[in-house]
MARBA-3410 file (N, C-alpha, C, O; in Angstrom, 1 decimal):
236
31.2,-15.0,-21.2,31.6,-16.1,-22.1,32.5,-15.7,-23.2,32.4,-14.7,-23.8 ~ 33.6,-16.6,-23.3,34.5,-16.3,-24.4,33.9,-16.3,-25.7,33.0,-17.1,-26.0 ~ 34.4,-15.4,-26.6,33.9,-15.3,-28.0,34.5,-16.5,-28.7,35.8,-16.7,-28.7 ~ 33.7,-17.3,-29.3,34.2,-18.4,-30.1,34.0,-18.2,-31.6,32.9,-17.9,-32.1 ~ 35.1,-18.2,-32.3,35.1,-17.9,-33.7,35.8,-19.1,-34.4,36.9,-19.4,-34.1
35.2,-19.6,-35.4,35.8,-20.7,-36.2,36.4,-20.1,-37.4,35.7,-19.5,-38.2 ~ 37.7,-20.2,-37.6,38.4,-19.6,-38.7,39.2,-20.7,-39.4,39.7,-21.7,-38.8 ~ 39.4,-20.6,-40.7,40.1,-21.6,-41.5,41.5,-21.0,-41.9,42.1,-21.4,-42.9 ~ 42.0,-20.1,-41.1,43.3,-19.5,-41.3,44.0,-19.1,-40.0,43.3,-19.2,-38.9 ~ 45.2,-18.7,-40.1,46.0,-18.4,-38.9,45.3,-17.2,-38.1,44.9,-16.2,-38.8
45.2,-17.3,-36.8,44.7,-16.3,-36.0,45.8,-15.6,-35.2,46.6,-16.3,-34.6 ~ 45.8,-14.3,-35.2,46.9,-13.6,-34.5,46.8,-13.7,-33.0,45.8,-14.0,-32.4 ~ 47.9,-13.4,-32.4,48.0,-13.5,-30.9,47.1,-12.4,-30.3,46.6,-12.6,-29.2 ~ 47.0,-11.2,-30.9,46.1,-10.2,-30.4,44.7,-10.7,-30.2,44.0,-10.4,-29.2 ~ 44.2,-11.4,-31.2,42.8,-11.9,-31.1,42.7,-13.0,-30.1,41.7,-13.1,-29.4
43.8,-13.8,-29.9,43.8,-14.9,-28.9,43.6,-14.2,-27.5,42.9,-14.8,-26.6 ~ 44.3,-13.1,-27.3,44.2,-12.4,-26.0,42.8,-11.9,-25.7,42.4,-11.7,-24.6 ~ 42.0,-11.7,-26.8,40.6,-11.2,-26.6,39.7,-12.3,-26.4,38.5,-12.1,-26.2 ~ 40.2,-13.6,-26.4,39.3,-14.7,-26.1,38.8,-15.4,-27.4,37.9,-16.3,-27.3 ~ 39.3,-15.0,-28.5,38.9,-15.6,-29.8,39.6,-16.9,-30.0,40.8,-17.0,-29.8
38.8,-18.0,-30.3,39.4,-19.3,-30.5,39.3,-19.7,-32.0,38.4,-19.3,-32.7 ~ 40.3,-20.5,-32.4,40.3,-20.9,-33.8,40.1,-22.4,-33.8,40.7,-23.2,-33.1 ~ 39.2,-22.9,-34.7,38.9,-24.3,-34.9,38.9,-24.6,-36.4,38.9,-23.7,-37.2 ~ 38.9,-25.9,-36.7,39.0,-26.4,-38.0,37.9,-27.4,-38.3,38.1,-28.5,-38.7 ~ 36.6,-27.0,-38.0,35.5,-27.9,-38.0,34.3,-27.1,-38.5,33.5,-26.6,-37.7
34.1,-27.0,-39.8,33.0,-26.3,-40.4,31.6,-26.8,-39.9,30.7,-26.0,-39.6 ~ 31.3,-28.1,-39.9,30.0,-28.6,-39.4,29.7,-28.1,-38.0,28.6,-27.9,-37.7 ~ 30.7,-28.1,-37.2,30.6,-27.7,-35.8,30.1,-26.3,-35.6,29.2,-26.0,-34.9 ~ 30.8,-25.4,-36.4,30.4,-24.0,-36.3,29.0,-23.8,-36.9,28.2,-22.9,-36.4 ~ 28.6,-24.5,-37.9,27.3,-24.4,-38.6,26.2,-24.7,-37.6,25.2,-24.1,-37.5
26.4,-25.8,-36.8,25.4,-26.2,-35.8,25.4,-25.3,-34.6,24.3,-25.2,-33.9 ~ 26.4,-24.6,-34.3,26.5,-23.7,-33.1,26.1,-22.3,-33.4,25.5,-21.6,-32.5 ~ 26.4,-21.7,-34.6,26.3,-20.3,-34.8,24.9,-19.8,-35.0,24.1,-20.5,-35.6 ~ 24.6,-18.6,-34.5,23.4,-17.8,-34.8,23.6,-17.1,-36.2,22.6,-17.0,-36.9 ~ 24.8,-16.6,-36.4,25.1,-15.9,-37.6,26.4,-16.5,-38.1,27.4,-16.6,-37.4
26.4,-17.0,-39.4,27.6,-17.7,-40.0,28.1,-16.9,-41.2,27.3,-16.6,-42.1 ~ 29.3,-16.5,-41.2,29.9,-15.8,-42.3,30.7,-16.7,-43.2,31.6,-17.5,-42.8 ~ 30.3,-16.7,-44.5,31.0,-17.4,-45.5,32.1,-16.6,-46.1,31.9,-15.6,-46.8 ~ 33.3,-17.0,-45.8,34.5,-16.2,-46.3,35.5,-17.2,-46.9,36.4,-17.7,-46.3 ~ 35.3,-17.5,-48.2,36.1,-18.4,-48.9,36.2,-18.1,-50.4,35.4,-17.2,-50.8
37.1,-18.7,-51.1,37.1,-18.5,-52.5,35.9,-19.2,-53.2,35.5,-20.2,-52.7 ~ 35.4,-18.6,-54.3,34.3,-19.3,-55.0,34.6,-20.8,-55.3,33.7,-21.6,-55.3 ~ 35.8,-21.1,-55.6,36.2,-22.4,-56.0,36.0,-23.4,-54.8,35.7,-24.6,-55.0 ~ 36.1,-22.9,-53.6,36.0,-23.8,-52.4,34.5,-23.8,-51.9,34.2,-24.7,-51.1 ~ 33.7,-22.9,-52.4,32.3,-22.8,-51.8,31.5,-24.1,-51.9,30.9,-24.5,-50.9
31.5,-24.8,-53.0,30.7,-26.1,-53.1,31.1,-27.1,-52.0,30.2,-27.7,-51.4 ~ 32.4,-27.2,-51.7,32.8,-28.1,-50.7,32.4,-27.7,-49.3,32.0,-28.4,-48.5 ~ 32.6,-26.4,-49.0,32.2,-25.8,-47.7,30.7,-26.0,-47.5,30.3,-26.4,-46.4 ~ 29.9,-25.7,-48.5,28.5,-25.8,-48.4,28.0,-27.2,-48.2,27.1,-27.5,-47.4 ~ 28.7,-28.2,-48.8,28.4,-29.6,-48.7,28.7,-30.0,-47.2,28.0,-30.9,-46.7
29.7,-29.4,-46.6,30.0,-29.8,-45.2,29.0,-29.3,-44.2,28.8,-29.9,-43.2 ~ 28.5,-28.1,-44.5,27.6,-27.5,-43.4,26.2,-27.5,-43.7,25.4,-27.3,-42.8 ~ 25.7,-27.9,-44.9,24.3,-27.8,-45.3,23.4,-28.6,-44.3,22.4,-28.0,-43.9 ~ 23.8,-29.8,-44.0,22.9,-30.6,-43.1,22.9,-30.2,-41.7,22.1,-30.6,-40.9 ~ 23.8,-29.3,-41.3,24.0,-28.9,-39.9,23.3,-27.5,-39.6,23.2,-27.2,-38.4
22.9,-26.8,-40.6,22.4,-25.5,-40.4,21.0,-25.5,-39.8,20.1,-26.0,-40.5 ~ 20.8,-24.9,-38.6,19.4,-24.8,-38.1,18.7,-23.7,-38.9,19.3,-22.8,-39.4 ~ 17.3,-23.7,-38.9,16.6,-22.7,-39.6,16.9,-21.3,-39.1,16.9,-20.3,-39.8 ~ 17.2,-21.2,-37.8,17.4,-19.9,-37.1,18.8,-19.3,-37.5,19.0,-18.1,-37.2 ~ 19.7,-20.0,-38.1,21.0,-19.5,-38.4,21.0,-18.7,-39.6,20.5,-19.1,-40.7
21.5,-17.5,-39.5,21.6,-16.6,-40.7,23.0,-16.7,-41.3,24.0,-16.5,-40.6 ~ 23.0,-17.0,-42.6,24.3,-17.1,-43.3,24.6,-15.8,-44.1,23.7,-15.4,-44.9 ~ 25.7,-15.2,-43.8,26.1,-14.0,-44.5,27.3,-14.3,-45.4,28.3,-14.7,-45.0 ~ 27.0,-14.1,-46.7,28.0,-14.5,-47.7,28.9,-13.3,-48.1,28.3,-12.3,-48.6 ~ 30.2,-13.5,-48.0,31.1,-12.5,-48.6,31.7,-13.0,-49.9,32.6,-12.4,-50.5
31.1,-14.1,-50.4,31.6,-14.7,-51.7,30.9,-13.9,-52.8,29.8,-14.4,-53.3 ~ 31.4,-12.8,-53.2,30.7,-11.9,-54.1,30.4,-12.5,-55.5,29.4,-12.0,-56.1 ~ 31.1,-13.4,-55.9,30.9,-13.9,-57.3,29.8,-14.9,-57.4,29.4,-15.3,-58.5 ~ 29.2,-15.3,-56.3,28.2,-16.4,-56.3,26.8,-15.8,-55.9,26.7,-15.2,-54.8 ~ 25.9,-15.8,-56.8,24.6,-15.1,-56.6,23.7,-15.9,-55.6,24.0,-17.0,-55.3
22.7,-15.2,-55.2,21.8,-15.8,-54.2,21.1,-17.1,-54.6,21.0,-18.0,-53.8 ~ 20.6,-17.2,-55.8,20.0,-18.5,-56.2,20.9,-19.7,-56.1,20.5,-20.8,-55.8 ~ 22.2,-19.4,-56.5,23.2,-20.5,-56.4,23.5,-20.8,-54.9,23.6,-22.0,-54.6 ~ 23.5,-19.8,-54.0,23.7,-20.1,-52.6,22.5,-20.9,-52.0,22.8,-21.8,-51.2 ~ 21.3,-20.6,-52.5,20.2,-21.3,-52.0,20.3,-22.8,-52.4,20.0,-23.7,-51.7
20.7,-23.0,-53.6,20.9,-24.4,-54.2,22.0,-25.1,-53.4,21.8,-26.3,-53.0 ~ 23.1,-24.5,-53.1,24.2,-25.1,-52.4,23.9,-25.4,-51.0,24.4,-26.4,-50.4 ~ 23.2,-24.5,-50.3,23.0,-24.6,-48.9,21.6,-25.2,-48.5,21.5,-25.7,-47.4 ~ 20.7,-25.3,-49.4,19.3,-25.7,-49.1,18.8,-24.9,-47.9,18.3,-25.5,-46.9 ~ 19.0,-23.6,-47.9,18.8,-22.7,-46.7,18.2,-21.4,-47.2,18.7,-20.9,-48.2
17.2,-20.9,-46.5,16.6,-19.6,-47.0,17.1,-18.4,-46.3,16.8,-17.3,-46.7 ~ 17.7,-18.6,-45.1,18.2,-17.4,-44.3,19.6,-17.0,-44.7,20.6,-17.3,-44.0 ~ 19.7,-16.4,-45.9,21.0,-16.1,-46.4,21.0,-14.6,-46.8,20.1,-14.1,-47.5 ~ 22.0,-13.9,-46.4,22.2,-12.5,-46.7,23.5,-12.3,-47.6,24.5,-12.9,-47.3 ~ 23.3,-11.5,-48.7,24.5,-11.2,-49.5,24.3,-9.8,-50.1,23.4,-9.5,-50.9
25.2,-8.9,-49.7,25.1,-7.5,-50.2,25.5,-7.4,-51.7,26.4,-8.1,-52.1 ~ 24.8,-6.5,-52.3,25.1,-6.2,-53.7,25.5,-4.8,-53.8,24.7,-3.9,-53.6 ~ 26.8,-4.5,-54.0,27.3,-3.2,-54.0,27.4,-2.6,-55.4,27.5,-3.3,-56.4 ~ 27.3,-1.3,-55.5,27.4,-0.5,-56.7,28.3,0.7,-56.4,28.5,1.1,-55.3 ~ 28.8,1.3,-57.5,29.7,2.4,-57.3,29.2,3.5,-58.2,28.8,3.4,-59.4
29.2,4.7,-57.6,28.8,5.9,-58.3,29.9,7.0,-58.2,30.7,7.0,-57.3 ~ 29.9,7.9,-59.2,30.9,9.0,-59.2,30.7,9.9,-57.9,29.6,10.3,-57.6 ~ 31.8,10.1,-57.2,31.7,10.9,-56.0,33.1,11.5,-55.7,34.1,10.7,-55.8 ~ 33.1,12.7,-55.3,34.4,13.3,-55.0,35.0,12.9,-53.7,36.2,13.1,-53.4 ~ 34.1,12.2,-52.9,34.6,11.7,-51.5,35.0,10.3,-51.6,35.3,9.7,-50.5
35.1,9.7,-52.7,35.5,8.3,-52.8,36.9,8.0,-52.3,37.3,6.9,-52.0 ~ 37.7,9.1,-52.2,39.1,8.9,-51.8,39.2,8.5,-50.4,40.3,8.1,-49.9 ~ 38.2,8.6,-49.6,38.2,8.2,-48.2,38.6,6.8,-48.0,39.1,6.4,-47.0 ~ 38.3,5.9,-49.0,38.5,4.5,-48.9,40.0,4.2,-49.1,40.4,3.0,-48.9 ~ 40.8,5.1,-49.5,42.2,4.9,-49.7,43.0,5.1,-48.5,44.2,4.8,-48.4
42.4,5.7,-47.4,43.1,6.0,-46.2,43.3,4.7,-45.4,42.5,3.8,-45.5 ~ 44.5,4.6,-44.7,44.8,3.5,-44.0,44.6,3.7,-42.5,44.5,4.8,-42.0 ~ 44.5,2.6,-41.7,44.3,2.7,-40.3,43.3,1.7,-39.8,42.6,1.1,-40.6 ~ 43.2,1.5,-38.5,42.3,0.5,-37.9,40.9,0.9,-38.2,40.5,2.0,-38.3 ~ 40.0,-0.2,-38.4,38.6,0.0,-38.7,37.9,0.8,-37.5,37.1,1.6,-37.7
38.3,0.4,-36.3,37.7,1.1,-35.1,38.0,2.6,-35.1,37.1,3.3,-34.7 ~ 39.1,3.0,-35.6,39.4,4.4,-35.7,38.6,5.1,-36.8,38.1,6.2,-36.7 ~ 38.5,4.4,-37.9,37.8,4.9,-39.1,36.3,5.2,-38.7,35.7,6.1,-39.2 ~ 35.7,4.3,-37.9,34.3,4.4,-37.6,34.0,5.4,-36.5,32.9,5.6,-36.1 ~ 35.0,6.2,-36.1,34.9,7.4,-35.3,34.7,8.6,-36.1,34.4,9.7,-35.6
35.0,8.5,-37.4,34.9,9.6,-38.4,33.5,9.7,-38.9,33.0,8.8,-39.6 ~ 32.8,10.8,-38.6,31.4,11.0,-39.1,31.3,10.8,-40.6,30.2,10.2,-41.1 ~ 32.2,11.2,-41.4,32.2,11.0,-42.8,32.2,9.6,-43.2,31.5,9.1,-44.2 ~ 33.0,8.8,-42.6,33.1,7.3,-42.8,31.8,6.6,-42.4,31.3,5.8,-43.1 ~ 31.3,7.0,-41.2,30.0,6.4,-40.8,28.9,6.7,-41.8,28.1,5.8,-42.1
28.8,7.9,-42.2,27.8,8.3,-43.2,28.0,7.5,-44.5,27.0,7.1,-45.1 ~ 29.2,7.3,-44.9,29.5,6.5,-46.1,29.1,5.1,-46.0,28.9,4.4,-47.0 ~ 29.1,4.5,-44.8,28.7,3.1,-44.6,27.3,2.8,-44.3,26.9,1.7,-44.3 ~ 26.5,3.9,-44.1,25.1,3.7,-43.7,24.3,3.2,-44.9,24.4,3.8,-46.0 ~ 23.7,2.0,-44.8,23.0,1.4,-46.0,21.9,2.2,-46.6,21.5,2.0,-47.8
21.3,3.2,-45.9,20.2,4.0,-46.4,20.7,5.3,-46.9,19.9,6.1,-47.5 ~ 21.9,5.7,-46.8,22.4,7.0,-47.2,23.9,6.9,-47.5,24.6,7.8,-47.2 ~ 24.3,5.9,-48.2,25.7,5.7,-48.5,26.2,6.8,-49.4,25.6,7.1,-50.4 ~ 27.4,7.2,-49.0,28.1,8.2,-49.9,29.5,7.7,-50.1,29.8,6.5,-49.9 ~ 30.4,8.5,-50.6,31.8,8.0,-50.8,31.9,7.1,-52.0,32.9,6.4,-52.1
30.9,7.3,-53.0,31.0,6.5,-54.2,30.5,5.1,-54.1,30.6,4.3,-55.1 ~ 30.0,4.7,-52.9,29.6,3.3,-52.7,28.1,3.3,-52.3,27.6,4.1,-51.6 ~ 27.4,2.3,-52.9,26.0,2.1,-52.5,25.6,0.6,-52.5,26.3,-0.2,-53.1 ~ 24.6,0.3,-51.7,24.2,-1.1,-51.6,22.7,-1.1,-51.9,21.9,-0.2,-51.7 ~ 22.3,-2.2,-52.5,20.9,-2.4,-52.9,20.0,-2.3,-51.7,20.3,-3.0,-50.7
18.9,-1.5,-51.7,18.1,-1.3,-50.5,17.4,-2.7,-50.1,17.0,-2.8,-49.0 ~ 17.2,-3.6,-51.1,16.6,-4.9,-50.7,17.5,-5.7,-49.8,17.0,-6.5,-49.0 ~ 18.8,-5.4,-49.8,19.7,-6.1,-48.8,19.3,-5.6,-47.4,19.2,-6.3,-46.5 ~ 19.2,-4.2,-47.3,18.8,-3.7,-46.0,17.4,-4.2,-45.5,17.2,-4.5,-44.4 ~ 16.5,-4.3,-46.5,15.2,-4.8,-46.2,15.3,-6.2,-45.6,14.6,-6.6,-44.7
16.2,-7.1,-46.2,16.4,-8.4,-45.8,17.0,-8.5,-44.4,16.7,-9.3,-43.6 ~ 17.9,-7.5,-44.1,18.4,-7.4,-42.7,17.3,-7.1,-41.7,17.3,-7.7,-40.6 ~ 16.4,-6.3,-42.0,15.3,-6.0,-41.1,14.4,-7.2,-41.0,13.9,-7.5,-39.9 ~ 14.2,-7.9,-42.1,13.4,-9.2,-42.0,14.1,-10.2,-41.1,13.5,-11.0,-40.4 ~ 15.4,-10.2,-41.2,16.3,-11.1,-40.4,16.1,-10.8,-38.9,15.9,-11.7,-38.1
16.1,-9.5,-38.6,15.9,-9.1,-37.2,14.4,-9.5,-36.8,14.2,-9.9,-35.6 ~ 13.5,-9.4,-37.7,12.1,-9.7,-37.4,12.0,-11.2,-37.1,11.3,-11.6,-36.1 ~ 12.7,-12.1,-37.8,12.7,-13.5,-37.6,13.3,-13.8,-36.2,12.8,-14.6,-35.4 ~ 14.4,-13.0,-35.8,15.0,-13.2,-34.5,14.0,-12.8,-33.4,13.8,-13.5,-32.4 ~ 13.3,-11.7,-33.6,12.3,-11.2,-32.6,11.2,-12.2,-32.5,10.7,-12.4,-31.4
10.8,-12.8,-33.6,9.7,-13.8,-33.6,10.1,-15.0,-32.7,9.3,-15.5,-32.0 ~ 11.4,-15.4,-32.9,11.9,-16.5,-32.2,11.9,-16.2,-30.7,11.6,-17.1,-29.9 ~ 12.3,-15.0,-30.3,12.4,-14.6,-28.9,11.1,-14.4,-28.2,10.9,-14.7,-27.1 ~ 10.1,-13.9,-29.0,8.9,-13.4,-28.4,7.7,-14.3,-28.6,6.8,-14.4,-27.8 ~ 7.7,-15.0,-29.7,6.6,-15.9,-30.0,5.5,-15.2,-30.8,5.3,-15.4,-32.0
4.7,-14.4,-30.1,3.5,-13.7,-30.7,3.9,-12.6,-31.6,5.0,-11.9,-31.5 ~ 3.1,-12.3,-32.6,3.4,-11.2,-33.6,3.4,-9.9,-33.0,4.3,-9.0,-33.3 ~ 2.5,-9.6,-32.0,2.5,-8.3,-31.4,3.8,-8.0,-30.6,4.3,-6.9,-30.6 ~ 4.3,-9.0,-29.9,5.5,-8.9,-29.1,6.7,-8.7,-30.0,7.6,-7.9,-29.7 ~ 6.7,-9.4,-31.2,7.8,-9.2,-32.1,7.8,-7.8,-32.7,8.9,-7.2,-32.8
6.6,-7.2,-33.0,6.6,-5.8,-33.5,7.1,-4.9,-32.4,7.8,-3.9,-32.7 ~ 6.7,-5.1,-31.1,7.1,-4.3,-30.0,8.7,-4.3,-29.9,9.3,-3.2,-29.7 ~ 9.3,-5.5,-30.1,10.7,-5.6,-30.0,11.4,-4.8,-31.2,12.4,-4.1,-31.0 ~ 10.8,-4.9,-32.4,11.4,-4.2,-33.5,11.3,-2.7,-33.3,12.2,-2.0,-33.6 ~ 10.1,-2.2,-32.8,10.0,-0.8,-32.6,10.9,-0.3,-31.5,11.4,0.9,-31.6
11.1,-1.1,-30.5,12.0,-0.7,-29.4,13.5,-0.7,-29.9,14.2,0.3,-29.6 ~ 13.8,-1.6,-30.7,15.2,-1.7,-31.2,15.5,-0.5,-32.1,16.7,-0.1,-32.0 ~ 14.6,0.0,-32.9,14.8,1.1,-33.7,14.3,2.4,-33.2,14.1,3.4,-33.9 ~ 14.0,2.4,-31.9,13.6,3.7,-31.2,12.3,4.3,-31.8,12.2,5.5,-31.9 ~ 11.4,3.4,-32.2,10.2,3.8,-32.8,9.0,3.8,-31.8,8.0,4.4,-32.0
9.2,3.0,-30.7,8.2,2.9,-29.7,8.1,4.2,-28.9,9.1,4.8,-28.5 ~ 6.8,4.7,-28.7,6.6,5.9,-27.9,6.7,7.2,-28.7,6.6,8.2,-28.1 ~ 6.8,7.1,-30.1,6.7,8.3,-30.9,5.3,8.9,-30.8,4.4,8.2,-30.5 ~ 5.3,10.2,-31.0,4.0,10.9,-30.9,3.0,10.5,-31.9,3.4,9.9,-32.9 ~ 1.7,10.7,-31.7,0.7,10.3,-32.7,0.9,10.8,-34.1,0.6,10.2,-35.1
1.5,12.0,-34.1,1.8,12.6,-35.5,2.8,11.8,-36.2,3.0,12.1,-37.4 ~ 3.6,10.9,-35.5,4.6,10.2,-36.2,4.3,8.7,-36.3,5.2,7.8,-36.3 ~ 3.0,8.3,-36.3,2.6,6.9,-36.4,3.2,6.2,-37.6,3.4,5.0,-37.5 ~ 3.4,7.0,-38.7,3.9,6.3,-39.9,5.3,5.8,-39.6,5.9,5.0,-40.5 ~ 6.0,6.2,-38.6,7.3,5.8,-38.3,7.4,4.5,-37.4,8.4,4.1,-37.0
6.2,4.0,-37.1,6.2,2.7,-36.4,5.9,1.6,-37.3,5.1,1.6,-38.2 ~ 6.6,0.4,-37.0,6.4,-0.8,-37.7,5.0,-1.4,-37.3,4.7,-1.4,-36.1 ~ 4.3,-1.9,-38.3,3.1,-2.6,-38.0,3.1,-3.9,-38.8,4.1,-4.2,-39.5 ~ 2.1,-4.7,-38.6,2.1,-6.0,-39.4,2.2,-5.7,-40.9,2.8,-6.4,-41.6 ~ 1.5,-4.6,-41.3,1.5,-4.3,-42.8,2.8,-3.8,-43.3,3.0,-3.7,-44.5
3.7,-3.5,-42.3,5.1,-3.1,-42.8,5.8,-4.4,-43.3,6.8,-4.2,-44.1 ~ 5.4,-5.6,-42.9,6.2,-6.8,-43.2,5.4,-7.8,-44.0,6.1,-8.5,-44.8 ~ 4.1,-7.9,-43.8,3.4,-8.9,-44.5,2.2,-8.3,-45.2,1.8,-7.1,-44.9 ~ 1.6,-9.0,-46.2,0.4,-8.4,-46.9,-0.8,-8.3,-46.1,-1.0,-9.0,-45.1 ~ -1.7,-7.5,-46.5,-2.9,-7.2,-45.7,-3.8,-8.4,-45.5,-4.4,-8.6,-44.5
-3.9,-9.3,-46.6,-4.8,-10.5,-46.5,-4.3,-11.4,-45.4,-5.1,-12.0,-44.6 ~ -3.0,-11.6,-45.3,-2.5,-12.5,-44.3,-2.5,-11.9,-42.9,-2.8,-12.5,-41.9 ~ -2.2,-10.6,-42.8,-2.2,-9.8,-41.6,-3.6,-9.9,-40.9,-3.7,-9.9,-39.7 ~ -4.7,-9.9,-41.7,-6.0,-9.9,-41.2,-6.4,-11.2,-40.5,-7.3,-11.2,-39.8 ~ -5.7,-12.2,-40.8,-6.0,-13.5,-40.2,-5.1,-13.9,-39.0,-5.3,-14.9,-38.4
-4.2,-13.0,-38.7,-3.2,-13.3,-37.7,-3.5,-12.6,-36.4,-3.7,-11.4,-36.3 ~ -3.7,-13.4,-35.3,-4.0,-12.8,-34.0,-2.7,-12.4,-33.4,-1.6,-12.7,-33.8 ~ -2.8,-11.5,-32.3,-1.6,-11.0,-31.7,-0.7,-12.0,-31.0,0.5,-11.8,-30.8 ~ -1.3,-13.2,-30.6,-0.6,-14.2,-30.0,0.0,-15.2,-30.9,0.9,-16.0,-30.5 ~ -0.4,-15.2,-32.2,0.2,-16.1,-33.2,1.5,-15.5,-33.7,1.7,-14.3,-33.8
2.5,-16.4,-33.9,3.8,-15.9,-34.5,3.7,-15.5,-35.9,2.9,-16.0,-36.7 ~ 4.6,-14.6,-36.3,4.7,-14.2,-37.7,5.3,-15.4,-38.5,6.0,-16.2,-37.9 ~ 5.0,-15.4,-39.7,5.7,-16.5,-40.5,7.2,-16.3,-40.6,7.6,-15.1,-40.6 ~ 7.9,-17.3,-40.8,9.4,-17.2,-41.0,9.6,-16.6,-42.3,9.2,-17.2,-43.4 ~ 10.3,-15.5,-42.4,10.5,-14.8,-43.7,11.7,-15.4,-44.4,12.8,-15.6,-43.8
11.5,-15.7,-45.7,12.6,-16.2,-46.5,13.5,-15.0,-47.0,13.0,-14.2,-47.7 ~ 14.7,-14.9,-46.5,15.6,-13.8,-46.7,16.0,-13.7,-48.1,16.3,-12.6,-48.7 ~ 16.2,-14.8,-48.8,16.6,-14.8,-50.2,15.5,-14.2,-51.0,15.8,-13.3,-51.9 ~ 14.3,-14.6,-50.8,13.2,-14.0,-51.6,13.0,-12.5,-51.3,12.7,-11.7,-52.2 ~ 13.3,-12.1,-50.0,13.2,-10.7,-49.7,14.2,-9.8,-50.4,14.0,-8.6,-50.6
15.3,-10.5,-50.9,16.4,-9.7,-51.6,16.1,-9.8,-53.1,16.7,-9.0,-53.9 ~ 15.3,-10.7,-53.6,15.0,-10.9,-55.0,13.7,-10.4,-55.5,13.5,-10.2,-56.7 ~ 12.8,-10.1,-54.5,11.4,-9.7,-54.9,11.0,-8.5,-54.1,11.6,-8.1,-53.2 ~ 9.9,-7.8,-54.6,9.4,-6.7,-53.9,8.6,-7.2,-52.7,7.9,-8.3,-52.8 ~ 8.7,-6.5,-51.6,8.0,-6.9,-50.4,7.3,-5.7,-49.8,7.5,-4.5,-50.2
6.3,-5.9,-48.8,5.7,-4.7,-48.2,6.7,-3.8,-47.6,6.6,-2.6,-47.6 ~ 7.8,-4.4,-47.0,8.8,-3.5,-46.3,9.6,-2.7,-47.3,10.0,-1.6,-47.1 ~ 10.0,-3.3,-48.5,10.7,-2.6,-49.5,9.9,-1.4,-50.0,10.4,-0.3,-50.3 ~ 8.6,-1.7,-50.2,7.7,-0.6,-50.7,7.6,0.5,-49.6,7.6,1.7,-50.0 ~ 7.5,0.1,-48.3,7.4,1.1,-47.3,8.6,2.0,-47.2,8.5,3.2,-47.1
9.8,1.4,-47.3,11.0,2.2,-47.2,11.2,3.1,-48.4,11.7,4.2,-48.3 ~ 10.8,2.6,-49.6,11.0,3.4,-50.8,10.0,4.7,-50.8,10.3,5.7,-51.4 ~ 8.9,4.5,-50.0,7.9,5.6,-50.1,8.0,6.6,-48.9,7.5,7.7,-49.0 ~ 8.6,6.1,-47.8,8.6,7.0,-46.6,10.0,7.5,-46.3,10.9,6.9,-45.7 ~ 10.2,8.7,-46.8,11.5,9.4,-46.6,11.8,9.6,-45.1,13.0,9.4,-44.6
10.8,10.0,-44.3,11.0,10.2,-42.9,11.5,9.0,-42.1,12.4,9.1,-41.3 ~ 11.0,7.8,-42.5,11.4,6.6,-41.9,12.9,6.3,-42.2,13.7,5.9,-41.4 ~ 13.3,6.5,-43.5,14.7,6.3,-43.9,15.6,7.2,-43.1,16.7,6.8,-42.7 ~ 15.2,8.5,-43.0,16.0,9.4,-42.2,16.1,9.0,-40.8,17.2,9.1,-40.2 ~ 15.0,8.5,-40.2,15.1,8.1,-38.8,16.0,6.9,-38.6,16.8,6.8,-37.7
15.9,5.9,-39.5,16.8,4.7,-39.4,18.2,5.1,-39.6,19.1,4.5,-39.0 ~ 18.5,6.0,-40.5,19.8,6.5,-40.7,20.4,7.1,-39.4,21.5,6.9,-39.1 ~ 19.5,7.9,-38.8,20.0,8.6,-37.5,20.2,7.6,-36.4,21.2,7.7,-35.6 ~ 19.4,6.5,-36.4,19.7,5.4,-35.4,21.0,4.8,-35.7,21.8,4.5,-34.7 ~ 21.3,4.5,-36.9,22.5,3.8,-37.3,23.7,4.7,-36.9,24.7,4.2,-36.3
23.7,6.0,-37.1,24.8,6.9,-36.7,24.9,7.0,-35.2,26.0,7.0,-34.7 ~ 23.8,7.0,-34.5,23.8,7.1,-33.0,24.4,5.9,-32.4,25.1,6.0,-31.4 ~ 24.1,4.7,-33.0,24.7,3.5,-32.4,26.2,3.5,-32.5,26.9,3.0,-31.7 ~ 26.7,4.1,-33.6,28.2,4.2,-33.8,28.8,5.5,-33.1,29.9,5.8,-33.3 ~ 27.9,6.2,-32.3,28.4,7.3,-31.6,28.6,8.6,-32.4,29.4,9.5,-32.0
28.0,8.7,-33.5,28.1,9.9,-34.3,26.8,10.8,-34.3,26.7,11.8,-34.9
END
């Protein structure tokens, strides 16, 4: 199936040859997309959100590149809880010069140093991202697994398979996701394996402490494992 991408600007011939299509219908893409990227000026955001707000299904994840607009404002504009927005920080580092190099992104991601610098759990190169953003990404995947599988046990199995945690030895049980990795103990105790997990509010996951954020902050081995999976996916 051809890749369908809705863009509000000129699309190059190279992308057209790859099967990318250009449309000028924001409500249409909002109703169609599983993941929607907000790429506009802050001045245009209220109008864009007004166009798409009523078309967004619950399962659509909105990823905002509008850095000047905080999550509470995005929630207000979109009336939608499945929103991701990275919060970047900068720290002193001698390797920060890597970002000044030019070249295609696909070539850059073959460089182990660049891949390590982009990993959200071990970012180097002077750039860092709030770990709660990565937590929200995992909750987003959990929501998707819940939609695909239905029952909570099946959703957990999909998450563990996705991150190569299924089948680890008994001595590495702490590296497996369980219900308590994502929800509190009182709610987990009432949930049967056939019942679906609750739909996780991604905005709240980025603004508040969660069982998963606590787990990641306390388990160095899990962070190391997820970092290794990230690098292996990119062939490093």
